C-alpha positions as CSV (number, residue, x, y, z in Angstrom):
1,M,-17.3,-0.9,-5.1
2,S,-13.8,-2.2,-4.6
3,R,-12.5,-3.5,-1.3
4,K,-9.9,-0.7,-1.2
5,R,-12.7,1.9,-1.6
6,L,-14.7,0.3,1.2
7,A,-11.7,0.2,3.4
8,A,-11.0,3.9,2.8
9,L,-14.6,4.8,3.6
10,A,-14.4,2.8,6.8
11,T,-11.3,4.7,7.8
12,V,-12.9,8.1,7.2
13,G,-15.9,7.0,9.2
14,A,-13.8,6.0,12.1
15,L,-12.0,9.3,12.1
16,L,-15.3,11.2,12.0
17,V,-16.6,9.2,14.9
18,G,-13.4,9.7,16.8
19,G,-13.7,13.4,16.4
20,V,-10.5,14.0,14.5
21,A,-12.0,15.1,11.3
22,S,-14.5,17.2,13.1
23,A,-11.9,19.2,15.0
24,Q,-12.6,23.0,14.9
25,P,-10.0,25.1,13.0
26,V,-7.7,27.1,15.1
27,T,-8.7,30.8,15.2
28,P,-5.7,33.0,14.5
29,S,-4.7,35.4,17.3
30,P,-2.0,38.1,17.8
31,G,1.5,37.1,18.8
32,S,2.5,38.5,22.2
33,T,4.3,41.8,22.4
34,G,7.1,40.3,24.6
35,L,8.8,37.1,25.6
36,G,8.2,37.4,29.3
37,D,11.6,38.7,30.3
38,T,11.2,40.0,33.9
39,Y,13.6,42.9,33.3
40,F,12.6,43.9,29.7
41,P,9.1,42.6,29.2
42,G,8.7,44.5,25.9
43,D,11.8,42.9,24.3
44,G,11.2,40.0,21.9
45,N,7.9,38.9,20.6
46,G,5.8,35.8,20.7
47,G,4.1,33.7,18.0
48,Y,7.1,33.0,15.8
49,D,10.7,31.8,15.7
50,V,13.2,33.5,13.4
51,S,15.5,31.4,11.3
52,S,17.4,34.2,9.5
53,Y,17.9,37.9,8.8
54,R,19.1,39.3,5.5
55,I,20.0,42.9,6.1
56,A,20.8,45.3,3.2
57,H,21.7,48.9,4.2
58,T,23.0,52.1,2.9
59,M,24.9,54.2,5.6
60,R,25.2,57.8,4.7
61,L,27.8,58.8,7.3
62,A,27.8,62.5,6.8
63,K,24.0,62.6,7.4
64,G,23.9,59.9,10.0
65,E,21.2,58.3,7.9
66,L,20.5,54.6,7.5
67,S,18.2,53.2,4.9
68,G,17.5,49.8,3.4
69,R,15.5,46.7,4.0
70,T,15.6,43.5,6.2
71,V,14.2,40.2,5.1
72,V,13.1,38.1,8.1
73,R,12.5,34.4,7.6
74,A,10.6,32.8,10.4
75,R,8.2,30.0,11.3
76,A,4.9,30.6,13.1
77,T,4.6,28.9,16.4
78,Q,0.8,29.6,16.5
79,A,-1.9,30.7,14.1
80,L,-1.1,34.4,13.7
81,S,-3.5,37.2,12.9
82,R,-0.7,39.8,13.5
83,F,2.7,39.8,15.1
84,N,5.3,42.3,16.3
85,L,8.9,43.2,15.5
86,D,11.2,45.3,17.7
87,F,12.2,48.4,15.7
88,V,12.4,52.1,16.3
89,L,13.2,53.6,12.8
90,P,10.5,55.0,10.5
91,V,9.1,52.3,8.3
92,R,8.3,52.8,4.6
93,S,6.6,49.5,3.7
94,V,6.1,45.9,4.9
95,S,5.2,42.8,3.0
96,V,4.5,39.2,4.1
97,N,5.1,36.4,1.7
98,G,5.3,38.8,-1.2
99,T,2.0,40.6,-0.4
100,K,1.8,44.1,0.9
101,A,0.9,44.1,4.6
102,R,-0.6,46.7,6.9
103,F,1.4,47.8,9.9
104,T,0.9,50.0,12.9
105,R,3.2,51.6,15.6
106,P,1.6,51.0,19.0
107,N,4.7,52.7,20.5
108,R,8.1,53.9,19.4
109,H,9.7,50.4,20.0
110,E,7.1,48.1,18.4
111,L,6.2,47.5,14.8
112,T,2.9,45.5,14.5
113,V,2.6,43.6,11.2
114,I,-0.9,42.6,10.0
115,P,-0.6,40.2,7.0
116,R,-3.4,40.2,4.5
117,T,-3.9,36.5,5.1
118,A,-3.5,35.0,8.6
119,L,-0.5,32.7,9.1
120,A,-1.1,29.1,9.9
121,G,0.6,27.6,12.9
122,G,3.8,25.8,11.9
123,S,4.0,27.6,8.6
124,A,7.2,29.3,7.3
125,F,6.9,32.9,6.2
126,Q,8.9,35.8,5.0
127,V,8.7,39.5,6.0
128,V,10.3,42.3,4.1
129,V,10.6,45.7,5.9
130,R,11.8,48.8,4.2
131,Y,12.8,51.8,6.2
132,R,14.8,55.0,6.4
133,G,15.9,57.2,9.4
134,K,18.6,58.6,11.6
135,P,19.2,56.1,14.5
136,A,20.8,58.7,16.7
137,K,17.5,60.6,17.0
138,H,15.6,57.7,18.5
139,A,15.3,56.8,22.2
140,W,13.2,54.3,24.0
141,R,12.7,54.2,27.8
142,G,15.8,56.3,28.4
143,E,18.0,54.2,26.1
144,R,19.8,55.9,23.2
145,P,22.4,53.3,22.2
146,W,23.4,54.5,18.8
147,L,27.1,55.4,18.6
148,G,28.5,57.5,15.8
149,D,29.5,60.7,14.2
150,E,29.9,62.0,10.6
151,R,33.0,59.9,10.1
152,E,32.3,56.6,11.9
153,V,29.5,54.6,13.3
154,V,29.4,51.4,15.4
155,A,26.1,49.6,16.0
156,M,26.8,47.9,19.2
157,G,25.1,47.7,22.6
158,E,23.7,45.5,25.3
159,P,20.9,44.7,26.0
160,Q,19.6,47.3,23.5
161,I,20.9,48.0,19.9
162,A,19.2,45.7,17.4
163,A,16.0,47.7,17.2
164,W,18.0,50.8,16.2
165,W,19.2,49.3,12.9
166,F,17.1,46.3,11.9
167,P,13.6,44.9,12.7
168,S,14.0,41.8,14.8
169,N,12.7,39.5,17.5
170,D,15.1,41.1,19.9
171,H,15.8,38.7,22.7
172,P,18.6,36.2,23.3
173,Q,16.0,33.4,23.3
174,D,15.5,33.7,19.6
175,K,18.8,33.2,17.8
176,A,19.1,33.3,14.0
177,R,21.6,33.3,11.1
178,F,22.6,36.7,9.7
179,D,23.6,38.0,6.2
180,I,24.6,41.6,6.5
181,S,25.3,43.9,3.5
182,I,26.4,47.5,4.2
183,R,26.8,50.1,1.4
184,V,29.1,52.9,2.2
185,P,30.7,55.8,0.2
186,R,33.5,54.4,-1.9
187,G,36.8,54.3,-0.1
188,K,35.1,53.6,3.3
189,Q,34.9,50.2,4.9
190,A,32.0,48.3,6.6
191,I,32.7,45.5,9.1
192,A,30.2,43.1,10.6
193,N,29.9,39.6,12.1
194,G,31.2,36.4,10.5
195,R,33.0,36.2,7.1
196,L,33.4,38.7,4.4
197,V,31.9,37.1,1.3
198,S,32.0,39.9,-1.2
199,T,33.0,43.5,-1.8
200,K,31.2,45.2,-4.7
201,R,32.2,48.7,-6.0
202,T,30.5,51.2,-8.2
203,A,31.6,54.7,-9.1
204,H,30.4,56.2,-5.7
205,W,29.6,53.3,-3.4
206,T,31.1,50.1,-2.0
207,T,28.9,47.2,-0.6
208,W,30.5,45.0,2.0
209,R,28.7,41.7,2.6
210,W,29.3,39.6,5.7
211,Q,27.7,36.2,6.6
212,A,27.5,34.7,10.1
213,K,27.0,30.9,9.6
214,E,26.1,30.1,13.2
215,E,23.0,31.4,14.9
216,M,23.3,34.4,17.2
217,A,21.2,36.6,19.4
218,P,20.1,39.9,17.8
219,Y,22.0,42.1,20.3
220,L,25.3,40.4,19.3
221,A,24.9,41.4,15.6
222,F,26.8,44.5,14.8
223,F,28.3,46.6,12.0
224,A,30.8,49.4,11.9
225,A,31.3,51.9,9.0
226,G,34.1,54.3,8.4
227,D,37.8,54.2,7.6
228,F,39.5,51.1,9.0
229,A,42.8,49.3,8.6
230,L,42.2,45.6,8.1
231,E,44.4,42.5,8.9
232,R,43.6,38.9,8.2
233,G,45.0,35.5,9.3
234,R,44.2,32.1,10.9
235,T,44.5,30.8,14.4
236,S,46.6,27.7,15.3
237,S,43.4,25.7,15.0
238,G,42.5,27.0,11.6
239,V,39.9,29.6,12.5
240,R,39.9,32.6,10.1
241,W,40.2,36.0,11.7
242,V,39.7,39.6,10.5
243,N,40.9,42.5,12.7
244,A,39.9,46.2,12.0
245,V,41.3,49.4,13.6
246,S,39.8,52.8,13.0
247,E,42.1,55.1,11.0
248,Q,40.6,58.0,13.0
249,L,43.0,57.1,15.7
250,S,46.5,58.6,15.8
251,P,49.2,56.6,14.1
252,A,50.6,55.6,17.5
253,R,47.2,54.4,18.8
254,R,46.6,52.5,15.6
255,R,49.8,50.6,15.9
256,A,49.1,49.8,19.6
257,A,45.5,48.7,18.7
258,L,46.7,46.4,15.9
259,A,49.3,44.9,18.2
260,F,46.6,44.4,20.8
261,L,44.2,42.6,18.4
262,R,47.0,40.4,17.1
263,K,47.0,38.6,20.4
264,T,43.5,37.3,19.6
265,P,44.7,33.9,18.2
266,K,46.9,33.4,21.2
267,V,44.1,34.0,23.6
268,I,41.7,31.8,21.6
269,A,44.2,29.0,21.8
270,W,44.6,29.5,25.6
271,L,40.8,29.2,26.0
272,E,40.5,26.3,23.7
273,R,42.8,24.2,25.9
274,R,40.2,24.3,28.7
275,L,36.9,25.0,27.0
276,G,37.2,23.0,23.9
277,P,37.2,24.2,20.2
278,Y,36.4,27.8,19.5
279,P,32.6,27.7,18.8
280,F,32.5,29.6,15.5
281,V,34.2,29.5,12.1
282,D,35.3,33.1,12.2
283,A,37.0,35.4,14.8
284,G,38.7,38.7,15.1
285,G,38.1,42.1,16.7
286,L,37.5,45.8,16.0
287,V,38.8,48.9,17.7
288,T,36.7,52.0,17.1
289,A,37.8,55.6,17.5
290,L,34.5,56.4,19.2
291,D,34.5,56.9,22.9
292,T,32.0,54.0,23.6
293,G,33.0,53.6,27.2
294,F,32.8,49.8,27.0
295,A,33.9,46.7,25.0
296,L,31.3,44.2,23.7
297,E,31.4,40.5,22.8
298,N,29.8,40.9,19.3
299,Q,29.7,37.3,18.1
300,T,32.9,36.4,16.2
301,R,34.2,40.0,16.3
302,P,34.3,41.8,19.7
303,T,34.5,45.6,19.6
304,Y,36.9,47.5,21.8
305,P,36.8,51.2,22.7
306,A,39.2,53.9,21.6
307,L,40.4,54.5,25.2
308,A,41.2,50.9,26.0
309,D,44.5,50.2,27.6
310,F,46.2,48.4,24.8
311,S,49.4,47.9,26.8
312,A,47.8,46.1,29.7
313,G,48.1,42.6,28.3
314,G,45.3,40.4,27.1
315,G,42.9,40.5,30.0
316,L,40.3,42.5,28.1
317,L,40.8,40.2,25.1
318,A,40.4,37.1,27.3
319,H,37.2,38.5,28.8
320,E,35.5,39.3,25.5
321,L,36.7,36.1,23.8
322,A,35.6,34.0,26.7
323,H,32.2,35.5,26.0
324,Q,32.2,33.7,22.7
325,W,31.5,30.5,24.8
326,F,29.7,32.1,27.7
327,G,27.0,34.4,26.4
328,D,27.4,33.9,22.6
329,L,27.4,30.1,22.2
330,V,25.2,29.6,25.3
331,A,22.8,32.6,25.6
332,V,21.0,33.7,28.8
333,R,17.5,32.5,29.2
334,Q,16.5,35.9,30.6
335,W,18.5,39.0,31.3
336,R,18.4,38.3,35.1
337,D,20.8,35.4,34.3
338,I,23.6,37.7,33.3
339,W,26.1,36.2,35.8
340,L,26.4,33.3,33.5
341,N,27.9,35.6,30.9
342,E,29.8,38.2,33.0
343,G,31.0,36.0,35.9
344,F,32.7,33.4,33.6
345,A,34.1,36.0,31.2
346,S,35.5,38.0,34.1
347,Y,37.0,34.8,35.6
348,F,39.0,34.0,32.4
349,G,39.9,37.7,32.0
350,D,41.2,37.9,35.6
351,L,43.3,34.8,35.1
352,W,45.0,35.8,31.8
353,G,48.7,36.3,32.4
354,D,48.7,34.1,35.6
355,G,47.7,30.9,33.9
356,L,44.7,28.6,34.2
357,D,46.1,26.3,36.9
358,L,44.3,25.9,40.2
359,A,47.0,27.7,42.2
360,S,46.6,30.8,40.2
361,S,42.8,30.6,40.5
362,N,43.0,30.2,44.2
363,A,45.5,33.1,44.6
364,M,43.1,35.3,42.6
365,L,40.2,34.1,44.8
366,E,42.1,34.9,48.0
367,R,43.1,38.4,46.8
368,G,39.6,39.2,45.8
369,W,38.0,37.9,48.9
370,R,40.3,40.1,51.0
371,W,40.2,43.1,48.8
372,W,36.5,43.6,48.3
373,D,35.3,44.6,51.7
374,A,32.7,47.2,50.8
375,A,29.2,46.2,52.0
376,S,27.8,47.3,48.6
377,F,29.9,44.8,46.8
378,W,28.5,41.9,48.8
379,H,25.0,43.2,49.1
380,L,23.9,42.8,45.5
381,D,22.2,39.5,44.5
382,I,24.1,38.8,41.4
383,S,21.8,35.9,40.4
384,D,19.0,38.6,40.1
385,P,20.7,42.0,40.1
386,G,17.8,44.0,38.6
387,P,17.7,45.9,35.3
388,R,19.5,48.9,36.7
389,M,22.4,46.9,38.2
390,L,22.7,44.5,35.3
391,F,26.3,45.5,34.5
392,D,27.4,46.7,38.0
393,T,30.8,45.8,39.3
394,P,29.7,42.9,41.6
395,V,28.1,41.0,38.7
396,Y,31.6,40.9,37.1
397,Q,34.0,40.7,40.1
398,R,31.9,38.9,42.7
399,G,30.8,36.7,39.8
400,S,34.4,35.9,38.9
401,L,35.2,35.1,42.6
402,A,32.2,32.8,42.6
403,V,33.6,30.8,39.7
404,A,37.0,30.5,41.3
405,A,35.4,29.3,44.6
406,L,33.3,26.8,42.7
407,R,36.4,25.4,41.1
408,Q,38.0,24.9,44.6
409,R,34.8,23.4,46.0
410,L,34.3,20.9,43.1
411,G,37.9,20.0,42.3
412,E,39.5,20.0,38.9
413,Q,37.8,17.1,37.3
414,D,34.2,18.0,38.2
415,F,34.7,21.7,37.5
416,W,36.0,21.4,34.0
417,L,33.4,18.6,33.3
418,L,30.7,21.0,34.5
419,L,31.9,23.8,32.1
420,R,32.2,21.5,29.1
421,T,28.8,19.9,29.8
422,W,27.2,23.3,30.1
423,L,28.7,24.5,26.9
424,A,27.8,21.3,25.0
425,D,24.1,21.6,25.9
426,R,23.0,24.9,24.4
427,S,19.4,24.7,25.6
428,H,20.7,25.9,29.0
429,G,20.7,29.5,29.9
430,S,19.5,30.1,33.5
431,V,21.3,30.4,36.8
432,A,18.9,27.8,38.2
433,E,19.8,25.3,35.5
434,F,23.5,25.9,36.1
435,E,23.1,25.2,39.8
436,T,21.2,22.0,39.1
437,L,23.8,20.8,36.7
438,A,26.6,21.5,39.1
439,A,24.9,19.6,41.9
440,S,24.2,16.7,39.5
441,I,27.8,16.4,38.3
442,S,29.4,16.8,41.7
443,G,26.9,14.7,43.6
444,E,26.9,17.4,46.3
445,D,24.3,19.7,47.8
446,L,25.5,23.1,46.6
447,D,22.5,25.2,47.7
448,G,24.5,26.8,50.6
449,F,27.5,27.5,48.3
450,F,25.5,29.3,45.6
451,D,23.5,31.2,48.2
452,A,26.7,32.4,49.8
453,W,28.4,33.5,46.6
454,L,25.4,34.8,44.5
455,R,22.7,35.8,46.8
456,A,23.8,36.5,50.4
457,D,24.2,40.1,51.5
458,R,27.6,39.6,53.2
459,R,31.1,38.3,52.4
460,P,31.1,34.4,52.3
461,A,32.5,32.8,55.4
462,R,35.9,31.2,55.1
463,S,35.0,27.5,54.9
464,V,35.5,24.4,52.8
465,E,31.8,24.5,51.9
466,N,32.3,27.9,50.4
467,G,35.4,27.0,48.4
468,L,37.6,29.2,50.5
469,L,39.6,26.4,52.0
470,P,41.0,23.3,50.3
471,P,39.1,20.1,51.2
472,T,40.7,18.0,53.9
């Protein structure tokens, strides 16, 4: 027997004695049916991490019917006997790694996938889900977020919308890349996130394919289908943009909406001067004819409602575009951390038109501190507002004032260093982490400041410590 053979046997023997080779195999188990969000415990799923979604749909506008398939590519974070996807539409078939899989519906929101062969921890896998249904007919726990009629649809919503049009791990903690193809009747348009990479026409249909190169949270993925006027261009920093305005609007409203969206490059440049480069390779916006009642920061392409005040300047644009940094680039860890999205977006929206200098910020802070005197405004804990108050006025406006006060308390150098540091480290996402980083950069004890502005049930006292007086 050769020396190499003896050495190899000796190594195997040592491993056996040490217990490595005799380790018991990991028994596959089900992935969890949530990601532990305190507000929405059923959102998201455990046991895997998604890398990409490839969505291919047909949207029959007249019927309100959506059909197609989604390919989910993911990696198992444990040995999986089964796992869940968030999805409300009727499912026709599921396969895992090319093999037909069993599936069940434990409730109207969850799709449980049971692969024929268990998935090993650390392994990459692919799920293909085929489905067909009418999203408007489906509700879950009082939520019915689908927006559309027989002429136009827009899949947008927060925190709920993804499950109404594609199966997903629907929580901001699990970002992924998106490839979205929407087939619509010929002559119609389909708009989504990212860049338009192809438009294929047949006698009766047109397929619009969009790709988002950067990862995004599932709720920020969107599509719109209908009749839209499109415009294209580049920002001063070279970012490509596509704007879309519904042709269901009156001619005057269409012209106003297009003029409104054309301000997008100017607002992006204004934000870039303070926050650094725009975080994505594509930009733009969409104005729908639907009465959505809200705008939303869909990644790369925010959507604005038909009834928006297009003559009011760029405050709404600044709000939604600031979200591309705060909320889209850096997602919340849990939905309770929503102040990190809405407070900062509101701050930049409130300052648009007045400038980003400290004097303008302090003037806005003083006006707000005096104006908002209702007890209800100061009573809400905006660091933990609760699921029913997630988008209440104080989260936005008290949140904006808190940012302005923090700027006065920290001073210019530390404030902007804090924001850029926060944005550079995308693993952040909780209010607690932000408070810790602010204290670390400033070298100050900020517990009292954050308690006063985020959690106290009264108007903050006028003091240097609360950022309401300049430091002496």
